[in-house]
C-alpha positions in Angstrom: -122.6 90.4 10.3 -119.1 89.1 10.0 -118.5 85.4 10.3 -116.0 84.4 13.0 -113.5 81.8 11.7 -113.2 78.6 13.8 -116.1 79.6 16.1 -116.3 76.4 18.1 -115.1 76.2 21.7 -111.4 75.3 21.3 -110.8 73.4 24.6 -113.2 70.5 24.5 -112.0 68.8 27.7 -112.6 71.7 29.9 -115.6 73.6 28.7 -117.2 76.7 30.2 -120.3 78.5 28.9 -119.1 82.1 29.4 -116.4 82.9 26.8 -115.8 85.3 23.9 -114.0 84.2 20.7 -111.4 86.7 19.5 -110.8 85.2 16.1 -111.4 87.3 13.1 -109.9 90.6 11.9 -106.9 91.9 13.7 -104.5 94.7 12.8 -101.1 93.2 11.7 -97.5 94.2 11.0 -94.4 92.4 10.0 -91.3 93.4 12.0 -88.3 92.2 10.0 -85.8 93.9 12.3 -87.4 92.8 15.6 -87.3 96.4 16.6 -91.0 96.9 17.4 -90.5 96.7 21.1 -87.9 99.4 21.0 -90.4 101.5 19.0 -93.1 100.9 21.5 -95.5 99.1 19.2 -97.1 97.6 22.2 -98.7 101.0 23.0 -102.5 100.8 22.7 -102.6 103.7 20.3 -100.0 102.3 17.9 -101.5 101.8 14.4 -100.6 98.8 12.2 -100.9 99.0 8.4 -102.4 95.5 7.5 -105.3 93.3 8.4 -105.1 89.6 9.2 -107.7 86.9 9.7 -106.9 85.1 12.9 -106.3 82.2 13.7 -104.7 81.7 10.2 -100.9 82.3 10.0 -99.7 85.1 7.7 -98.2 82.6 5.3 -101.6 81.2 4.5 -104.2 82.3 2.0 -107.0 82.3 4.6 -105.1 84.9 6.6 -105.4 87.5 3.8 -101.7 88.2 4.0 -100.1 85.2 2.2 -96.5 86.4 2.8 -94.2 83.3 2.6 -90.8 84.8 3.2 -89.1 84.6 6.6 -90.5 86.9 9.2 -88.3 87.6 12.2 -91.3 88.9 14.2 -95.0 89.7 13.7 -97.4 91.9 15.6 -101.1 91.7 16.1 -103.6 94.1 17.7 -107.3 94.2 18.2 -109.9 95.7 20.5 -112.4 93.8 22.5 -115.0 94.5 25.2 -115.9 92.5 28.3 -119.6 91.6 28.8 -121.2 93.6 31.6 -122.2 90.3 33.3 -118.5 89.6 33.8 -117.9 92.7 36.0 -117.4 90.8 39.2 -115.5 87.9 37.5 -111.8 87.1 36.9 -110.9 87.4 33.2 -108.5 84.9 31.5 -107.0 85.5 28.0 -106.2 82.3 26.2 -104.0 81.4 23.2 -104.3 78.0 21.6 -100.8 78.2 20.0 -98.5 81.0 18.8 -95.2 80.3 17.0 -92.8 80.9 18.7 -91.5 83.4 21.4 -94.6 85.5 22.4 -95.2 88.5 24.5 -98.7 89.9 25.1 -99.9 93.4 26.2 -103.3 94.5 27.3 -104.0 98.3 27.1 -100.2 98.8 26.7 -99.1 96.8 29.7 -97.2 93.5 29.4 -99.2 90.6 30.9 -96.8 87.8 30.2 -94.6 85.8 27.8 -94.5 82.2 26.4 -92.0 80.2 24.6 -93.1 77.4 22.3 -95.0 77.2 19.0 -97.4 74.3 19.7 -98.9 74.5 23.2 -101.5 76.7 24.8 -101.0 79.5 27.4 -103.1 82.0 29.2 -102.9 85.1 31.4 -105.1 86.5 34.1 -105.8 90.0 32.8 -108.3 91.0 35.4 -106.2 93.9 36.8 -105.4 95.2 33.2 -109.0 95.5 32.0 -110.7 98.8 31.8 -114.4 99.6 31.3 -115.4 99.9 27.7 -112.9 99.1 24.9 -109.7 97.2 25.6 -106.7 96.6 23.4 -104.7 93.4 23.2 -101.4 93.4 21.4 -99.3 90.3 20.5 -95.7 90.0 19.3 -94.3 86.7 18.1 -90.7 86.1 17.2 -89.9 83.2 14.9 -86.6 81.7 13.7 -86.9 78.2 12.2 -83.2 78.4 11.0 -81.7 78.6 14.4 -81.6 74.8 15.0 -82.8 75.6 18.6 -86.5 76.1 17.8 -88.7 73.0 17.3 -90.3 73.6 13.9 -91.7 70.3 12.7 -91.9 70.2 8.9 -91.7 74.0 8.5 -89.0 74.6 5.8 -85.8 76.3 6.9 -85.1 77.3 3.2 -87.0 80.0 1.3 -88.7 77.4 -1.0 -90.4 74.3 0.2 -88.6 71.1 -0.9 -88.7 67.4 -0.2 -90.6 66.8 3.0 -90.3 70.4 4.3 -93.2 72.7 3.7 -94.5 76.2 4.1 -93.8 77.8 7.4 -96.2 79.0 10.1 -95.4 82.2 12.0 -97.4 83.7 14.9 -101.0 82.9 15.9 -102.3 79.7 14.4 -105.0 78.6 16.9 -108.0 80.2 18.5 -107.6 83.3 20.8 -110.4 83.7 23.4 -111.3 85.3 26.7 -113.4 83.7 29.4 -114.6 84.6 32.9 -114.1 82.6 36.0 -115.2 83.3 39.6 -112.9 85.6 41.5 -112.9 83.5 44.6 -111.6 80.3 42.9 -112.0 78.1 39.9 -111.1 74.8 38.4 -107.9 75.4 36.4 -107.2 71.9 35.0 -108.2 68.3 35.4 -106.4 65.0 35.0 -108.7 62.0 34.2 -107.4 58.5 34.7 -109.9 55.8 33.5 -109.6 52.5 35.2 -111.4 49.9 33.2 -110.2 46.9 35.2 -111.7 48.4 38.4 -114.7 49.9 36.7 -114.0 53.4 37.9 -112.4 56.7 37.0 -109.8 58.7 39.0 -110.1 62.5 38.7 -107.6 65.1 40.0 -108.4 68.7 39.7 -106.2 71.8 40.2 -108.0 74.6 42.0 -106.9 78.2 41.6 -108.1 79.9 44.9 -107.2 80.5 48.5 -106.2 77.3 50.1 -107.6 78.2 53.5 -111.2 78.4 52.3 -113.7 75.6 52.9 -113.7 74.2 49.4 -115.2 71.0 48.2 -115.3 69.3 44.8 -117.9 67.1 43.1 -117.6 64.9 40.0 -120.6 63.4 38.3 -120.3 60.8 35.5 -123.1 60.3 32.9 -123.5 57.9 30.0 -126.0 58.9 27.4 -127.4 61.5 29.7 -127.9 59.0 32.6 -125.9 59.5 35.7 -123.8 56.4 36.4 -121.5 57.6 39.2 -120.6 60.6 41.4 -118.2 61.5 44.2 -117.3 64.4 46.4 -114.1 65.4 48.2 -112.6 68.2 50.3 -110.1 70.3 48.4 -106.7 69.9 50.0 -103.7 72.1 49.0 -105.5 73.5 46.0 -106.0 70.0 44.6 -109.0 67.7 44.7 -108.8 63.9 44.1 -111.8 61.6 43.7 -112.3 58.0 42.6 -115.7 57.4 41.0 -117.2 53.9 40.7 -119.1 53.5 37.4 -122.3 51.5 37.4 -122.7 51.1 33.6 -119.5 49.9 31.8 -118.9 50.6 28.1 -115.3 50.4 26.9 -113.9 52.8 24.5 -112.6 50.8 21.5 -111.1 51.5 18.0 -114.0 52.4 15.8 -116.5 52.1 18.7 -116.0 55.2 20.8 -118.1 55.0 23.9 -117.6 58.2 25.9 -118.7 59.3 29.3 -119.6 62.9 30.2 -118.0 64.4 33.3 -119.5 67.3 35.2 -117.2 69.0 37.7 -118.3 71.4 40.3 -116.3 73.5 42.8 -118.2 74.5 46.0 -117.5 76.8 48.9 -119.6 76.0 52.0 -121.7 73.8 49.8 -122.5 76.7 47.5 -121.6 76.3 43.8 -118.7 78.5 42.7 -117.5 77.1 39.4 -118.4 74.3 37.1 -117.0 72.8 33.9 -117.9 70.0 31.5 -115.5 67.3 30.3 -115.5 63.7 29.1 -113.5 60.5 29.0 -113.3 57.0 27.6 -112.8 53.8 29.6 -110.0 51.9 28.0 -106.7 50.3 28.8 -103.5 50.0 26.8 -100.7 47.5 27.5 -97.8 45.7 25.9 -98.0 42.0 26.3 -95.1 40.1 24.8 -95.0 41.3 21.1 -98.6 42.4 21.2 -100.1 45.9 21.7 -103.3 45.3 23.6 -106.3 47.7 23.9 -108.7 46.5 26.6 -106.8 43.2 26.8 -107.3 42.5 23.1 -104.4 42.4 20.6 -105.1 45.2 18.1 -102.9 45.6 15.0 -102.2 49.2 14.5 -103.1 50.0 10.8 -101.8 53.6 11.0 -101.2 56.3 8.4 -98.9 59.3 8.6 -100.9 62.5 9.0 -98.9 65.8 8.9 -101.7 68.2 9.7 -101.2 70.6 6.7 -104.0 72.3 4.7 -103.6 74.1 1.4 -105.4 77.3 2.5 -104.6 77.3 6.2 -101.1 75.6 6.4 -101.1 74.5 10.0 -104.7 75.5 10.7 -107.7 73.6 9.4 -110.2 76.0 7.7 -113.1 74.5 9.7 -113.7 72.1 12.5 -115.4 69.8 9.9 -112.0 69.6 8.1 -110.5 68.1 11.2 -113.2 65.4 11.4 -113.0 64.8 7.7 -109.3 63.9 7.7 -110.1 61.2 10.3 -113.0 59.9 8.3 -111.0 59.8 5.1 -108.4 57.7 6.8 -111.0 55.3 8.3 -112.6 54.8 4.9 -109.3 53.4 3.6 -109.2 50.8 6.4 -106.8 52.6 8.7 -107.7 52.6 12.4 -105.4 55.4 13.5 -102.5 57.8 12.7 -99.2 59.0 13.7 -99.8 62.8 14.2 -96.5 63.6 12.7 -94.0 66.3 13.6 -96.7 68.5 15.0 -98.8 68.8 18.2 -102.2 68.7 16.7 -104.9 71.0 18.0 -107.3 69.7 20.7 -110.3 69.7 18.3 -108.6 67.1 16.1 -108.1 64.9 19.2 -111.7 65.5 20.2 -112.9 64.0 16.9 -110.4 61.1 17.3 -112.0 60.5 20.7 -115.5 60.7 19.2 -114.8 58.4 16.3 -112.6 55.8 18.0 -109.4 56.6 16.1 -106.0 55.6 17.5 -103.3 58.3 17.5 -99.8 58.7 18.8 -99.0 62.0 20.5 -95.8 63.4 18.9 -93.7 66.5 19.0 -92.2 68.8 16.3 -88.5 68.0 16.6 -87.6 67.6 12.9 -83.8 68.3 12.5 -83.8 69.9 15.9 -80.4 70.0 17.5 -80.1 67.7 20.5 -76.3 67.3 20.4 -76.1 69.3 23.7 -78.2 69.8 26.8 -79.4 73.1 25.3 -81.8 71.0 23.2 -83.3 69.7 26.4 -83.9 73.2 27.7 -85.9 74.0 24.5 -87.8 70.6 24.1 -88.7 69.4 27.6 -90.8 72.4 28.9 -93.0 72.5 25.8 -93.3 68.7 25.6 -94.5 68.6 29.2 -97.1 71.3 28.3 -98.2 69.2 25.4 -98.6 66.1 27.5 -100.5 68.0 30.2 -102.9 69.4 27.6 -103.6 66.0 25.9 -103.2 63.4 28.6 -107.0 62.9 29.0 -107.7 61.9 25.4 -108.6 58.2 25.1 -107.5 58.3 21.4 -103.9 58.8 22.4 -102.5 55.4 22.9 -98.8 56.3 23.1 -96.2 59.1 23.2 -93.3 59.8 20.9 -91.3 62.9 21.8 -88.6 62.5 19.1 -88.7 61.4 15.5 -85.5 60.6 13.5 -83.0 62.3 15.8 -80.4 63.1 13.1 -76.9 64.0 14.0 -75.8 67.6 13.4 -72.7 68.6 11.5 -71.0 65.4 12.3 -71.8 65.6 16.1 -73.9 62.7 17.4 -77.1 63.2 19.4 -76.7 63.5 23.1 -78.2 60.2 24.3 -78.9 61.7 27.7 -81.3 64.3 26.2 -83.3 61.4 24.7 -83.1 59.4 27.9 -84.2 62.3 30.2 -87.2 63.1 28.0 -88.2 59.4 27.9 -87.9 59.2 31.7 -89.9 62.4 32.3 -92.6 61.2 29.9 -92.9 57.9 31.8 -93.1 59.8 35.1 -95.9 62.1 33.8 -97.9 59.2 32.3 -97.1 55.6 33.3 -100.3 54.4 31.6 -99.1 54.6 28.0 -96.0 53.2 26.2 -93.4 55.6 25.0 -91.2 55.5 21.9 -88.1 57.6 22.7 -86.9 58.4 19.2 -88.9 57.0 16.3 -86.9 55.3 13.6 -83.5 56.3 14.7 -81.0 55.7 17.6 -83.1 54.3 20.4 -81.8 54.9 23.9 -84.6 53.9 26.3 -87.8 52.8 24.7 -90.8 50.7 25.4 -91.2 49.8 21.7 -88.6 49.2 19.1 -89.7 50.9 15.9 -88.0 51.3 12.5 -88.6 53.4 9.3 -88.2 51.4 6.1 -88.9 52.9 2.7 -87.7 49.9 0.6 -90.0 49.9 -2.4 -89.4 46.3 -3.4 -91.8 43.9 -1.6 -89.4 41.0 -2.1 -86.4 42.6 -0.4 -88.7 44.2 2.1 -90.1 40.7 3.0 -86.6 39.2 3.2 -85.6 41.7 5.8 -88.4 40.8 8.3 -88.9 37.1 7.4 -86.5 35.7 10.1 -88.7 37.4 12.8 -91.7 35.3 11.8 -90.3 32.2 13.5 -88.4 34.0 16.3 -85.2 34.6 14.4 -83.0 37.6 14.1 -84.6 41.0 14.3 -83.9 43.7 11.7 -82.0 46.5 13.5 -81.0 49.5 11.5 -77.9 51.3 12.7 -76.6 48.4 14.9 -73.6 50.5 15.9 -75.9 53.1 17.5 -78.7 51.1 19.1 -79.6 47.6 20.5 -82.8 45.6 20.3 -83.7 44.3 23.8 -86.8 42.2 23.1 -89.4 45.0 22.9 -92.6 44.8 20.8 -91.7 45.7 17.2 -93.4 48.4 15.0 -92.6 49.5 11.4 -93.7 53.1 12.0 -92.9 54.5 8.6 -92.9 52.7 5.3 -94.3 52.9 1.8 -94.3 56.5 0.7 -95.1 55.3 -2.8 -94.6 58.2 -5.2 -97.8 58.7 -7.3 -98.5 61.9 -9.2 -99.7 60.7 -12.6 -100.9 64.1 -13.8 -97.5 65.7 -12.8 -99.3 68.8 -11.7 -96.4 69.7 -9.5 -93.0 70.1 -11.2 -91.3 69.7 -7.9 -93.2 66.5 -7.2 -91.3 64.2 -4.8 -91.8 60.8 -3.2 -89.8 57.8 -2.1 -88.0 55.5 -4.6 -89.0 54.9 -8.2 -92.5 55.8 -9.3 -94.9 53.0 -10.4 -95.8 53.4 -14.0 -99.4 52.2 -13.7 -102.1 51.9 -11.0 -101.8 48.1 -11.2 -98.1 48.4 -10.4 -98.9 50.7 -7.4 -101.5 48.3 -6.0 -99.1 45.3 -6.4 -96.4 47.2 -4.5 -98.8 48.5 -1.9 -100.3 45.1 -1.2 -96.9 43.4 -1.2 -95.5 45.8 1.4 -98.6 45.8 3.6 -98.9 42.0 3.5 -95.3 41.5 4.8 -96.3 43.4 8.0 -99.8 42.0 8.5 -98.6 38.4 8.1 -95.7 38.7 10.6 -96.9 37.5 14.1 -94.1 39.5 15.8 -95.0 42.9 14.3 -97.8 44.7 16.0 -98.4 47.6 13.6 -97.4 49.7 10.7 -97.7 53.4 9.7 -98.0 54.1 5.9 -96.6 57.3 4.5 -98.9 59.1 4.0 -102.6 60.0 4.1 -102.5 63.0 1.6 -100.0 64.9 -0.4 -98.4 67.9 1.2 -97.3 70.5 -1.3 -94.5 68.9 -3.4 -94.5 65.6 -1.5 -96.9 63.5 -3.6 -96.9 60.1 -2.0 -100.3 60.5 -0.4 -103.3 58.3 -0.9 -105.3 61.5 -1.3 -104.2 64.7 -3.1 -103.4 67.8 -1.0 -107.0 69.0 -1.4 -108.2 65.6 -0.1 -109.3 64.0 -3.4 -108.9 60.2 -3.6 -106.3 59.0 -6.0 -107.3 55.4 -6.2 -110.3 53.1 -5.9 -111.1 53.3 -2.2 -112.3 49.7 -1.8 -109.0 48.3 -3.1 -106.9 50.1 -0.4 -109.5 49.4 2.2 -109.5 45.7 1.5 -105.7 45.4 1.6 -105.5 47.3 4.9 -108.4 45.6 6.6 -107.3 42.0 6.2 -106.7 40.2 9.5 -103.2 40.5 11.0 -101.3 37.5 12.3 -100.7 39.0 15.7 -104.4 39.6 16.2 -105.3 35.9 15.9 -106.1 34.2 19.2 -105.0 30.9 17.6 -101.5 32.1 17.0 -99.0 32.5 19.8 -96.1 34.6 18.6 -92.6 33.3 19.0 -90.5 36.1 20.6 -87.7 37.1 18.3 -84.1 36.7 19.2 -82.5 39.6 21.1 -79.9 40.8 18.7 -77.9 44.0 18.7 
């Protein structure tokens, strides 16, 4: 019996029992000329010459293809059958993520398209299904060199170099089918925990006829004991309930209390559909210079996680690998991560929720062109999809749609693109802070963050020392941005280059390499201490958790082997931060442009 890769249910916040995983062997073809549609490759009887192991991208070893040159388009095809018990059901075909422009056919008929390499999409294929064997065909077009396709850290040159790595083309997350009731079903849910009022607000979207007598129930349980429930009439294909909770346990960093949520859709009091979800009760707020979680100042000891894997590239080989990356980070004294230049898969966020790990939801905009409004057209729809997918995760404590918004060919970024994306983000989620453009050219932002790769602890300290007593604030690029009194965050620093065995001749990192481990630790502790000891800085993010290909500034190697004595790094990171002390009231820095 063949083992299905990544067999776990891929959407942990909206779980149904009746589903079929379509991962595994698919037929595959590379279409360098993007001529497959003209040649009718979508026909059900069209044969492809290669086999690929989905959900791993064709560039990866785990895919069985391992083709790393540019691919203008790729095609996939496989057969599947629908269980007989689904005969009276509606059938949905789901894709976790496909990079980048996708069209899908079932039995030779187009069922829909999707643009975006990082967000899920699905199609109702009920009317396209036939009895017995069915054929699904997928075409994905990909062009990371266009400047108008968000690509994250996928390299736009043939060879990886610097901080750009092997590309991902086509399917890279789980493909699956599930059945839902024909009459109506719960299509999505938004969960808004309200710790202050000891309740949770739930809003569900219902796919079904609005003139039916629908009702909706939500039941909350903690450790298998029901602690709240509520019912509401469905109005306009939406249902909203507020559920008081009788047993309060806050979700905290490193102490992840989670509640189970059972949702049921009824028609004339008869159960039609039900799904399982979960949530954490926690609050986030900015208070002066502090970032508070559940009204407590928490220094964010973050690490940069780029979400790459030696064998799977963008796709973790197993679900356990996702959990392992979080545990490796926590063992070093970090309490969270910037999920950098990539929309991470939901199963990573699930483990962050389960383990009490703080993360920032980010997007894959690296070197993306936002000098004109065309950039907005490409970024905003997918960013909104990413937020809708991830908004319920308690581990996400902030949003950051842009990172280092570089100018393009001498043309400055269009500030209105940044401002619009910031404003939309705030409208979609007023509960979390938003960084508009991490490290570069802030336009409208709740937090002022900087990137600083100075490798000398003394000059590093001198730069931030005035802030300790409320003096001038370090503002990079003062001709392009202004500091307006926001909480302050050093969201990239360090990146200490350490590859003593010189296994990679293209090895790269920031600044001059330390010559000994002792020199590394001295530098690391010096840089970290500057930030921990400053009462007007609420957090840092160290670059980075593990090496990625030629970038060898990780605390672990690319295959997740520790480079240093774990306890040394842990002790440095875990020391109390000035801004966390209840005895120290920060002096707000001067507002300086």
